[in-house]
C-alpha positions in Angstrom: 85.9 51.1 307.8 87.4 48.8 305.1 88.0 45.1 305.6 91.6 45.8 304.7 92.0 48.1 307.7 90.2 45.6 309.9 93.0 43.1 309.0 95.7 45.4 310.5 93.9 46.7 313.6 95.1 43.7 315.6 98.8 44.5 314.8 98.3 48.1 315.8 96.5 47.2 319.0 99.3 44.9 319.9 101.8 47.8 319.3 99.7 50.2 321.5 99.5 47.8 324.5 101.6 48.9 327.5 103.3 52.2 328.0 105.3 53.1 324.9 109.0 53.4 325.6 111.8 55.6 324.0 114.3 54.1 321.6 117.8 54.8 322.8 121.0 52.9 321.8 119.1 50.2 320.1 116.9 49.5 323.1 113.4 50.4 324.2 113.7 52.2 327.6 111.4 54.1 329.9 112.1 57.7 330.8 114.4 58.1 333.8 111.7 60.0 335.6 109.0 57.4 334.9 106.6 60.2 333.8 104.1 59.4 331.0 101.7 61.4 328.8 98.6 60.4 326.9 98.1 60.3 323.1 94.6 61.4 322.3 92.5 60.3 319.3 91.4 63.7 317.8 88.3 62.0 316.2 86.7 61.1 319.5 88.9 62.4 322.4 89.7 58.9 323.6 93.2 57.9 324.9 95.0 55.8 322.3 98.2 55.1 324.3 100.4 56.2 327.1 104.0 57.2 326.3 107.0 57.8 328.5 107.8 61.5 328.9 111.5 62.3 328.7 113.5 65.1 330.1 117.1 66.5 329.8 118.7 63.4 331.3 117.1 61.2 328.7 118.4 63.5 326.0 121.9 63.2 327.5 121.9 59.5 327.3 120.6 59.6 323.7 123.3 62.0 322.8 126.0 59.8 324.3 124.6 56.8 322.3 124.6 58.9 319.1 128.1 60.2 319.7 129.4 56.7 320.4 127.8 55.4 317.2 129.1 58.3 315.1 132.7 57.7 316.3 132.2 53.9 316.2 130.2 51.6 314.0 128.5 54.2 311.9 131.7 56.0 311.0 133.1 52.7 309.5 129.9 51.9 307.6 130.4 52.3 303.9 128.2 54.5 301.7 127.0 51.3 300.0 125.9 49.9 303.3 124.2 53.1 304.3 122.3 52.9 301.0 121.4 49.3 301.6 120.1 50.0 305.1 117.9 52.9 304.0 116.5 50.8 301.2 115.9 48.0 303.7 114.0 50.5 305.9 111.9 51.5 302.9 111.1 47.8 302.2 110.0 47.2 305.7 107.9 50.4 305.7 106.2 49.2 302.5 105.6 45.8 304.0 103.9 47.4 307.0 102.3 50.3 305.2 98.7 49.5 306.2 99.6 49.5 309.9 101.3 52.9 309.5 98.4 54.3 307.6 95.9 53.2 310.2 98.0 54.4 313.1 98.7 57.7 311.4 95.0 58.3 311.0 94.2 57.1 314.5 96.8 59.4 316.1 96.7 62.5 313.9 93.2 62.6 312.4 94.6 62.5 308.8 92.0 60.9 306.5 92.8 57.3 305.8 93.0 57.8 302.0 95.6 60.5 302.5 97.6 58.4 304.9 97.4 55.3 302.7 97.9 56.9 299.3 99.7 60.1 300.2 101.9 60.3 303.3 103.0 56.7 303.7 104.0 56.1 300.0 105.7 59.5 300.1 107.8 58.4 303.1 108.8 55.2 301.3 109.8 57.1 298.2 111.8 59.6 300.2 113.9 56.9 301.8 114.6 55.3 298.4 115.6 58.7 297.0 118.2 59.4 299.7 119.4 55.8 299.7 120.6 56.7 296.1 122.5 59.7 297.3 124.5 57.8 299.9 126.9 56.6 297.3 127.2 59.8 295.4 128.7 62.3 297.8 131.7 63.7 295.9 134.1 66.7 296.2 135.9 68.7 293.6 139.5 68.8 292.3 140.6 72.4 292.3 143.3 73.9 290.1 145.9 75.6 292.3 146.1 79.2 290.9 149.3 80.1 292.7 151.3 77.5 290.8 153.6 74.8 292.0 153.3 71.1 292.2 150.2 71.1 294.4 147.1 68.9 294.4 144.0 70.5 296.0 140.6 69.0 296.4 137.5 69.0 298.6 135.6 66.2 300.3 132.3 66.1 302.0 132.0 64.7 305.5 129.0 64.2 307.8 128.4 66.9 310.4 128.1 64.6 313.3 125.2 64.2 315.8 121.9 65.8 314.6 119.0 66.8 316.8 115.9 66.5 314.7 112.5 67.9 315.8 109.4 67.2 313.8 105.9 68.8 313.7 102.6 67.1 314.5 100.8 67.6 311.2 102.7 65.0 309.1 104.2 62.7 311.7 105.6 59.8 309.7 106.6 61.7 306.6 108.1 64.4 308.8 110.2 61.8 310.7 111.4 60.4 307.4 112.4 63.8 306.2 114.5 64.3 309.3 116.1 60.8 309.0 116.8 60.0 305.3 119.2 62.7 304.2 121.3 62.9 307.4 121.7 59.1 307.6 122.6 58.9 303.9 125.3 61.5 304.6 126.7 59.5 307.6 125.3 61.4 310.6 123.7 60.0 313.7 120.4 61.2 315.1 118.3 62.1 318.1 114.7 62.3 316.8 112.0 64.1 318.8 108.5 63.6 317.5 105.7 66.0 318.4 104.1 65.1 321.8 100.7 65.2 320.0 101.5 62.6 317.4 104.4 60.4 318.5 103.1 56.9 317.7 104.1 56.3 314.1 107.6 57.6 314.8 107.9 55.1 317.7 106.6 52.3 315.4 109.2 53.4 312.9 111.8 52.7 315.6 110.9 49.0 315.5 111.6 49.0 311.8 114.9 50.8 312.2 116.1 48.1 314.6 114.8 45.4 312.3 116.6 46.9 309.3 119.9 46.5 311.1 121.1 50.1 311.8 123.9 50.0 314.4 122.8 50.8 317.9 122.7 54.5 318.7 122.5 55.5 315.0 118.9 56.6 315.5 117.5 57.5 318.9 113.9 58.5 319.6 113.2 60.7 322.6 109.5 61.5 323.4 108.2 64.4 325.5 107.2 68.0 325.4 108.8 70.5 323.1 109.5 72.9 325.9 111.6 70.3 327.8 113.0 67.9 325.2 113.3 70.5 322.4 115.1 73.0 324.6 117.5 70.2 325.8 118.3 69.2 322.2 118.8 72.6 320.8 121.1 73.8 323.6 123.0 70.5 324.1 126.8 71.1 323.7 127.4 67.8 322.0 124.8 68.1 319.3 126.3 69.5 316.1 123.3 70.2 313.9 119.6 71.0 314.4 116.8 70.2 311.9 113.4 71.6 312.9 110.0 71.8 311.3 107.4 73.9 313.1 106.3 77.5 313.8 108.4 80.6 313.2 108.1 81.6 316.9 109.6 78.3 318.0 112.2 78.5 315.2 113.4 81.8 316.6 113.9 80.2 320.0 115.8 77.4 318.5 118.2 79.9 316.8 118.8 81.5 320.1 119.5 78.2 321.9 121.7 76.9 319.0 123.7 80.1 318.9 125.4 79.3 322.2 127.5 76.6 320.5 127.1 77.8 316.9 125.2 74.7 315.8 124.4 74.3 312.1 120.6 74.7 311.7 117.9 73.9 309.1 114.5 75.5 309.9 111.4 74.8 307.9 108.9 77.3 309.5 105.5 78.8 309.1 103.8 80.1 306.0 100.9 82.3 304.9 101.1 81.4 301.2 99.5 83.5 298.5 97.7 81.7 295.6 96.8 83.9 292.6 94.1 83.1 290.0 94.1 85.3 286.9 91.0 85.6 284.7 92.8 83.9 281.8 93.5 80.8 283.7 91.8 77.4 283.2 89.2 78.4 285.9 87.9 74.9 286.6 91.4 73.6 287.1 92.4 76.6 289.2 89.3 76.2 291.5 90.0 72.5 292.1 93.7 73.0 292.6 93.2 75.9 294.9 90.6 74.0 297.0 92.9 71.1 297.5 95.8 73.4 298.1 93.9 74.9 301.1 91.9 72.1 302.6 94.3 69.1 302.3 94.9 67.6 305.7 92.3 70.0 307.3 94.4 73.0 306.2 97.1 71.8 308.6 99.8 72.2 306.0 102.6 74.8 306.3 102.5 75.5 302.5 98.7 75.7 302.3 97.4 78.4 299.9 95.5 80.2 302.6 95.5 83.7 300.9 93.6 83.3 297.6 93.7 86.4 295.3 91.2 86.2 292.5 91.1 88.7 289.5 87.8 90.7 289.8 86.5 89.5 286.4 86.2 85.9 287.8 86.0 86.6 291.5 82.3 85.8 291.9 82.5 82.7 289.7 85.5 81.4 291.7 84.1 82.2 295.1 80.7 80.7 294.4 82.2 77.4 293.2 84.6 77.2 296.2 81.7 77.8 298.6 79.8 75.0 296.9 82.7 72.6 297.1 83.2 73.5 300.8 79.6 72.8 301.6 79.7 69.5 299.8 82.9 68.3 301.5 82.3 65.3 303.7 83.7 66.0 307.2 83.8 63.0 309.5 85.5 59.9 310.9 89.0 59.9 309.3 88.9 56.1 309.1 85.9 56.2 306.8 87.2 56.0 303.2 84.4 58.5 302.1 85.6 61.2 304.5 87.4 64.1 302.8 88.3 66.1 305.9 88.9 64.8 309.4 89.3 66.4 312.8 91.9 69.0 313.8 94.7 67.6 315.9 93.6 68.7 319.3 90.9 70.6 321.3 93.4 73.3 322.0 94.2 73.8 318.3 90.5 73.7 317.4 89.9 76.6 319.8 92.8 78.5 318.4 91.4 78.2 314.8 87.9 79.2 316.0 89.4 82.3 317.8 91.0 83.4 314.5 87.6 83.1 312.8 85.8 85.1 315.5 88.5 87.8 315.5 88.3 88.1 311.7 84.5 88.6 312.0 85.0 91.4 314.5 87.4 93.0 312.1 84.7 93.0 309.4 85.3 89.7 307.6 82.3 87.9 306.3 82.0 84.1 306.7 80.6 82.8 303.4 80.5 79.2 304.7 81.6 77.2 307.6 83.1 78.6 310.8 81.3 76.2 313.1 82.3 73.1 315.0 80.5 69.8 314.1 79.1 67.3 316.5 76.8 64.3 316.3 76.8 60.6 317.1 79.7 59.8 314.7 81.6 63.0 315.6 81.1 63.0 319.4 84.1 64.1 321.3 86.0 65.0 318.1 87.7 68.2 317.0 85.7 68.8 313.9 85.4 72.2 312.2 83.5 73.0 309.0 85.7 74.1 306.0 85.5 77.9 306.3 85.7 80.7 303.6 86.2 84.3 304.6 85.8 87.5 302.4 85.8 91.3 303.0 89.4 91.2 304.1 92.5 93.2 303.6 96.2 92.7 304.3 95.8 94.2 307.8 93.3 91.5 309.0 94.7 89.0 311.4 93.3 86.1 309.4 95.4 87.4 306.4 98.5 88.2 308.4 98.9 85.2 310.7 99.2 81.5 310.0 95.9 79.9 311.1 97.0 76.3 310.3 93.4 75.1 309.9 90.6 74.9 307.2 90.2 78.6 306.8 90.5 80.2 303.3 90.7 84.0 302.8 89.6 85.1 299.4 90.4 88.6 298.1 89.8 90.3 294.7 92.5 92.2 292.7 92.5 94.2 289.5 96.0 94.0 288.0 99.3 92.1 288.2 101.4 94.7 289.9 98.8 95.2 292.6 98.5 91.5 293.4 102.3 90.9 293.5 102.6 93.8 295.9 99.9 92.5 298.1 101.1 88.9 297.9 104.5 90.0 299.2 103.1 91.9 302.2 103.9 89.2 304.6 106.7 88.2 307.0 106.5 84.7 305.5 107.8 83.3 302.2 107.4 79.6 302.1 105.2 78.9 299.1 102.9 80.5 296.5 100.9 79.7 293.4 99.8 81.3 290.2 97.2 80.3 287.7 97.3 81.7 284.2 97.6 80.6 280.5 99.9 83.6 279.8 103.5 82.4 280.0 104.9 86.0 280.2 102.6 86.8 283.0 103.5 83.6 284.8 107.2 84.4 284.5 106.7 87.9 285.9 104.9 86.6 288.9 107.5 83.8 289.4 110.3 86.2 289.3 108.8 88.7 291.7 107.1 86.6 294.4 109.1 86.3 297.6 108.7 82.6 298.2 110.8 79.5 298.2 108.4 77.6 296.0 106.1 78.9 293.3 103.6 76.5 291.7 102.3 77.5 288.2 98.9 76.0 287.2 99.1 73.5 290.1 99.3 73.6 293.9 101.2 71.3 296.3 102.7 69.1 293.5 106.0 67.8 295.0 109.0 65.6 294.3 111.8 64.4 296.4 114.3 66.0 294.0 112.8 69.5 294.3 114.3 71.6 297.2 112.0 72.9 299.9 113.2 76.3 301.1 111.8 79.3 302.9 112.2 83.0 302.2 112.1 85.7 305.0 110.8 84.2 308.2 109.7 80.9 306.7 113.0 79.2 307.2 116.7 78.7 306.9 118.4 76.2 304.7 116.8 73.5 302.5 115.3 70.1 302.6 114.8 67.7 299.7 117.0 67.2 296.6 120.7 67.5 296.7 120.5 70.7 298.9 119.0 68.3 301.5 122.3 66.3 301.5 124.4 69.5 301.5 122.6 70.6 304.7 124.0 67.6 306.5 127.5 67.6 305.3 130.5 69.9 305.8 133.3 70.6 303.3 136.9 69.8 304.0 139.6 71.4 301.8 142.8 69.4 301.3 146.0 71.0 299.9 148.9 68.6 299.2 152.3 69.8 298.3 153.8 67.2 295.9 157.4 68.6 295.8 
């Protein structure tokens, strides 16, 4: 562990002392029931903290606070002030970035290098990006085609109270994604972090209060998805739902939200195809595809988990990927030398192992990995070797379903039409990749892949200005970029007769 991290352990330990409360109407409050749940360190199975577990009554009081803030102080806050507050929050997050990186790693098993140099800086940049949009929400002046002395225009207005539900795999960044755009647009928020990784979102609540957001603008309610999530998505006084998580849960949210016709944004599951052609820069394709799969233990919705490799280079690519997987350092996520940490929970570890065992029964061959890891340093942790499977087809469960773990499926192909057809044989359509030096070939693949994002000669490169969307059962609506602002505003048309 680095000396730099040692310096901030005391601050985190102080934050973790006592049962963590919910943040409602600018105050830290216990759940009305008094129930608590434990946050478990996935690296060793130890309890990190106890957190109050909310229920529907807690959601009700959070909604009342958000509605009051929306109609009251937040509605009179100017766009320039909203921008200033978001930038202030970014400043505070930057000031406390080491504490957040340490806590993110402690709570979620994310490697410290990825927390420190990836997710925390990305969260800061995301806040600054949408702070800029707060003062740039404009409408249109519309020529009145029917004639007459008429002035017609549109204006953008905030939707209202937003129920935002985040996933466990990127806790801090996921929370910022659910805060920045809606706040910039003038909405108020009830934020529900995953029960498995709630701590950095709660720590963020302290910064939100310090930044000076009006009471009730942001409320954080902790607890189970089945209870809190259902209460949020069915609540009659919540106007908009933003959710990141599985497609199965997303379908339930659509059903709940339909009772009051809530607006929804759903960023759901993926089983993303990644295609390497023989004419690609093979070394770059191998490195990019490896990181595109095993980043964050494969617990990434956009992971390139279905790797299609042209037969001419299939053996070369496969052998190198196996070598890289076998050399990958799996271990304590707080160790700066660690490249892959533990999976988020014992239950998730068992789920991923079951996928591997089922794939083997269906005829798949494990080239490397597939086993849990133990030892003095790893005792009690949810560690799994990076795993590579071959001898698969599109009917195998490992190819069809989102595993959400460090399991890469490699399959050969012969020609472009074949691989496009196979790549699209999925209910998902979140992301995809293609590696080739042939620009015509690249464009053909880009234009025919059924996915919201296509990376060409890279994988997982992102920018706050680039929209994140899902095709098919991978989502509804968009996050990031200007579409992320549009998702949290409604258009009002105004027609004025000047005669």
